[in-house]
N, C-alpha and C positions, 0 to 999 in steps of 0.2 A: 353673329351678324345675320340680320334678316335680309337676304338678297332681294333686291328690287328687280324683278325680271323684265320690267318695262324699260329699264335704264340700260342703254347699251354699254355704259362704262362698268356697270355691275357684272354684266355678262362677260366682258373682256377680263375683268379682274378675277372672276370665278375660273374662267378657262386657264388663266395663267397660274393661279394658286393650286388648282386641282387638275392640272393637265395630265392626261393619260397617254403614255407612249403608244404608238401605232401597233407595236408588237403585242401589247396587252389586249388590244381589241381584236387582233388577228387570233390570239389564243382563245378569246371568247367565241369568235366565229367557229373555231375548230371544235370547241366543246359542244357547240350546237350542231355540229356536223352539217354545216350549210353546204348545199350542193346545187347543181344547175337548175333543178326544178323548184327550188324553194322561194316562197314569198315571205318576206321578213317584216315584222312590226317592231319598231324601236320606240319605246315610250320614254319621253324625256330625251329626245335625240340630240339636243344641243346643236353644236356646229356640224354635226353629221360625221364625226370621226368613226364611230362604230359602223354606221351605214357604209362608209367607204370600204371598210374591211369586209363587211358582209357582201357587198356588191362585187367583190373580186370573183365570187362564184354564184351568187343568187340570181334568180330570174327577175326579181323585182322587190321593191320595198316601199313601206310607208313609214315616215318619221313624224312623230307627234311631239309638239312642244307648245309652251305658252309665251315664250320670249320672242318678240319680233327680231331682236338683234341676233339671237341664236339661229332662228330660222332663216334670216337673211344670209348669215354665214354659210349655212347648209345649202341654201339655194345657189349661192355662188359656186360652191363646190360641185354641185350636180347640174349646173345650167345646161350642159350638153348631154345629159343622161335622162331621157324620158322614162326610164324604168323606175325612177325614184319619185315618189309623191310626198310632199310635205304638207302637214296640216297644223294649223293653230287651233288647238282644242283642249279644254280642260279634261283631265283623265276621266272624270265622272260623267262627262258628256260624250266620250268617244263612242263612235258607232261605225260599224262596217258590216258588209254582207256576211251571212253564215259561211263558215268554212273558208274564209278568205285567206288565212295565213297558215303556214306550216312551221314557222319559227317566230319566237318572240324574245325580246330582250329589253331589259330596263336596268340602268345603272344610276344609283344615287338619285332616284326620282320618286319612286312610289312611297318612300318614307314620309312624304308630305301629306299622305292620307292617314287618318287615324284608323284604328283597327276595324271599326265598322265600315268605314269608307273603302278600305282595302278589299274587304269581302264583297261589298256592293260593286266595286269596280270589276273584280274578277268574275262575279256572277253575270255582269253585263257583257264583258269582253270575251268570256270563255267560249261563247257560241261562235265567235269569229275565227276560232282555231279548229283545224281539222283534227280528227282522231289521229293520235300518234304524233301530233305536233309537239315540239320541244320549246320550253320557255326557260331562259336563263336570267335569274335575278341576281344582280350585284348591288348590295345595299347594307344598311345598318341592321345587322342581325345580332342581337345580344345573346350571350350565353345564359342569360336569365330572362324572366318575363318582365315586361316594362313596369309592372306595379312594384317591383322591388328595386327600381333604379336607385333610389336614395341609399338603400342598404348596401349597394354595390359601388357607390360613387367613387370612393377613394381608390379602390382597386382598378376601377375603370380608367381614372385619370392616369394612374401609373402605367397602365397598359398603353394608353395614348402616347405617353412620353416615349415608351419603347418603340411603338409602331411608327410614329412620325419622326423620331430622332431630331435632327437639327431643324427640321421644318415645323416643329410643334409650336413654337412661340408665335409664328405667323398664322397658324391654323387654329390655335386654341379657342379664340372667341367664336369662330364659326362652328367648330365641332361641338363645343359645349352648348351653344345655342340650339344646335340640331338635337342633341340629346334631350334637352329639357323642354323645348318649345315645339319641336316637330315630333315625328312618331316612328323612330326606329323601334323594332319589336323583337320579341323572343321567337324562337323557332315554332312554338305552339301557335302563336298568332299568325305568323306567315303561312304556316301549313294550313291553318283553317281558311285563310284567304284563298290560297290556291284551290283547296277542295271546293270552295263555293263556286269556282268556275269550271269544275270537273277535271282538275289536274291532280296528279299524284306526284309528290316530291320524291325524286329518285336519289339525289346526291346532295349533301351539304359539304361545301369546302370552307373551312374555317381559316381566316387569316389573322384574326385577333378576337378578343372577347366582345367586340362591337361591330365587326365588319366581316363579310364573307359573301358566299354565293349559294344559291339553291338552283338546282336543275330539276325541272318538272316536266312531266309528260301529260298530254291531254288524253283522257280515257275515252 
């Protein structure tokens, strides 16, 4: 399914189908070691659920999304918190002052960029992060490189069945669309994208053959 992010019903359906428990976002904030002096950038912030976890400790945050419905939900969540800024901006057009952020986060969003666009994005956004800043990516990370997707397809679908369990039938159309029409990538491509922005990948956490996280540091 190709989600129409201009449609509020699509945003609501996505949030219901792929809802993330608050404890998972708190665990992400803990992996980023967010503290009182940190300024956080969330790329693909959705309804602001991760920002809420981050702002339990952070000094401020910027959330970026292209969905009016998602940003409206986030704005309602933070209507009384001037520390949080929300922006409707395509990733490739994102801009901020040099050294603006000490922490970065993106969950299931940057796979919308192809490999060249990923590198271009990080090259542009990398300067917005201070030296020593941490960035946590949670996204489609294949055990193989994308060019061998078809060779690995059958094993990939079996792994999806194991990973999603009883929820696989409802998610199958969206997940397989993502694999074929969007741009989850192998570790080599993700690493190259981070390096284009001056980041070094520190840790990979593998959750399946197609999903996991990378923790990177700005050099």
